[in-house]
N, C-alpha and C positions, 0 to 999 in steps of 0.2 A: 526452384523459383529464382529468376534473375530479376533484381530490383534495379532497373535502369534509369528510372525517374524519381524525381523527388517525391519522397513519401508525404501523404496528407495524414493529419490526425484520423480522418475517417477511415483511411486504408488501413492504418495500423490497427484501429479499433476493430475492423471487420475481420482481420486475421486472427486477433487475440480471441474475439467472441466465437469464432469458427473452432479454434484449436482448444479453447480452455473452457467455453460455456459458463461464464460467470452468471451469478443470479443478481448482481447489482452492476450498475454502470462503471465500466473502466473510466478512470479520471485522468484527465490532463491537469497538471498543477503548474502555475506560473507565479514566480515571485516578482511583484511589481516595486520599482524603486519609488515611485510617485503615485499620486491620485491620478494624474493623467495617463498613466499606463493601464489602469483597470478597464478592461474592454466595455464597450457599450452594453447595456442591457444585463449587466451583471447585478444580481440581486445583493443587497447589502444587510448585514445583520442588524444594525440599529434602525437604518433608514426604513428597510422594507418589512422587517420582521418586529422591530421594537425591542430587540434583545442584545445583549453581548453574547459573543459566541466563542467557544474553544475552538483551536484549530481542528482537532479531530471531529469535533460537532459539525463544523463547515463542511468537512470531506464527506460525512455521512449524510448531510443535506443534499449534497450533489449526487452521491452515488444511489441514494434512495429516491429523491424526488426528480433527478435529472435537471437540476438547475446549475446555472453557472452562478457561483457564489464567493463572496469576497469577505475576508476577515482582516481587518486593518488594525494599526496600532491605536486607533481611537476607539474600537468596538470589541477587543479581544477580551475575553473573561478570564482566562487561565494565566495566572501570574508566572508559571514556570515555563509556558509556551511563549510568553511575551518576552522574557529574559532570553530564551535560547534562540529565538527569531530575530532578537535585536529590535524589537518593538518598544522595549523598555531596557534601561541600562542595568548591568549587573551591579549588585550590591554586595557587600561583605556578608551579610546574612546568608545570602545564596552560596557564595564561594566557600565559605566555612562549613557548608553542609547541614545547615539548621533545617533546611526544607525537608530533607531526607531523614534526618535523625529521629528515632522512635517510631517512624513509620515503615520506611524502607530499610534502614540501617540501624545498627545497635547504638551508634553514638555519631556525632558530628564530624569526627575525623573520617569515618568510613563514608558518611554521606558526602564529604568534600571530594573523596575520590570519585564517587559516582558523578558528581556534579562536574568534576574536572574532565572526566572522559566523555560527557556527553558532547555531540557535535552542536556547533554554534555559529550563527552569523554575527557580525560586528554589529554593535549598537548604530543604528540609523542607516544600515545598509539597505534595508528594504522597508517599504511602507505597508505593503499588503500581501497576502497570499490569496490567490484566485484559484478556485477549483471548479472544474465543469466536466460533463460526459465528454469523453474523447471523441466519440463520433459526431459531436455537435459544435464543439468549440471552433472558433475562427482565428486562434493564435497558435503558435508553436509553443507547446509546453516545455517547461524545464525538465519535468519529471512526469512519467506515466505510472499510475498506480492502480493495481488490480487486486480485489480482494476475493477469496474463494476459500474452499476447503483445502485441507493438506494435499490430496490428489492433485487438484487444479493448480495449486502453487507449484508442485512437483513438475507439472507439465511445462510450466514457464522455466523452471530451472533447467530442464532437459534442452529446451530450445535454446536457452541462454549460453549452454556450454557446447553446443554443437561444433563451433569453429574452433574454440580455444582448448576444449577438454579441461581436465582438472575440477577444481570445486568451486562453488560460491562461498566466500567467507563473509559471514554476517556476524554482528554482535548484538547482544540481548541484555536488558536490565530489567525487563518488567515494567518499564516506566518511560515516559516521553518518547512513544513511537512516531510521533509527529516529526521530531528531529531525525529519527532514522529515516523515515520515508523521503523527506525532502532534503534536509542539510547534508546528511551523510551521503546521499546519492549525489547530489550535486557536487559536494566537494571532493569525492573520490572518483566520480565519473564511472562508477561500477554498479551493476544491479545488486539489489539487496532482498534477501528474504527477512520479511518483517513479522515479529511476534508482537501482535496488538497488546497494548499496555493496559495496566488497571484502569487508568483515566479514561482510555479510549472505550473501554467496556462500559464505563458509568455514563460519561458525556457523550461519546459517539455512538453508544449503544450497539458496538460491535459485538457479535454473538460468540458463544464458546467455540463454535466449530471453525470459526474463521481465522485465517491468516492473510497475509498480503505478500505482494511482489512488487518491487519498486525498480524502475530503471531510468536512466537519463535518456532524453530524447535523442540524442546522438547515438545511442545504442539500438534504436528501433529497427534499423536495417538488418543488422546482424541477427536480432532475436527473430524477426519474421522468416530470414532464411534458415534459421534454426528450427523453428517451429514446422517449417515445410520439409525439411530434411529429416527431422526425427518422425514425422508423420509418415513419410514414405518407408522408413526404417521400421515402422510398426508401433511406435510409441504414440498412443491414442488416449484422448479422453472424450466421453466416458470410457473406463478402463474395459477392455475386452476380456472379461473374465474366462478361464478355461472352463468350459462346460461339456466337454467331450469326455464323459465318464459314465459308468454304470453305477448308480447309487446302491448302498446297502441299506436294508429297512429292519425294523424290529422283528423278532421271531414270531410274534403274534400275527404280523402282517404276512410274513412269509409262509405261515400256516395255510393261508388261503390257497396256495399252489398246489397243496396236496388234494384239495376238492375239485381242482380242475383237471386232474389227470384222468 
């Protein structure tokens, strides 16, 4: 597949759906620096639903309902997400690890290490995170995010490595996957395998069987070429299981053959 024209979100969505077959909408995610950058007709947590929303919750609203949805510094519910995305200032209580201590880490010093390694935007850098179904959005996303089972995520990994070879290197903490999905992807410019965090499973209601794959929009052409190349090479989803074999059966079943002679 030769990509000679500018890719649209809809074209990328069609290719991902064809090769991965996800059960929920593939998302386009855009970080907005101001209120004015939020696309028209985007639903708002406070204004349209009367709630404050976590970032993972907003993503789930988009991928299950098919809505474009904004979570802003004014209606974000999760204090950790607000800190990492720069919607609220970092404070000593956070930096010293007290939010982790006793829940995710043995003590505050260990928690401080976890917080220190989490990807972050600068305070005030962005005003809102907008998510929407990739096939419907009318803006160029910063990040594309697809949820699926491990085999579906593996399918995207193989496509992503078609040109470069090697391995995808991702990091996991069981916590703050919103930052892994968006901030890490934007700051590194590389695709990420995502292990949904504990909070995502509670507030985003991400299911036990789900993982995710994120990539920067600039990587879309390479991924699509890789999906097509690996498809031609025989890497497919659903997995084409090897069914060319003769089965063996219990002795009591095989006994029937004696009566047929």
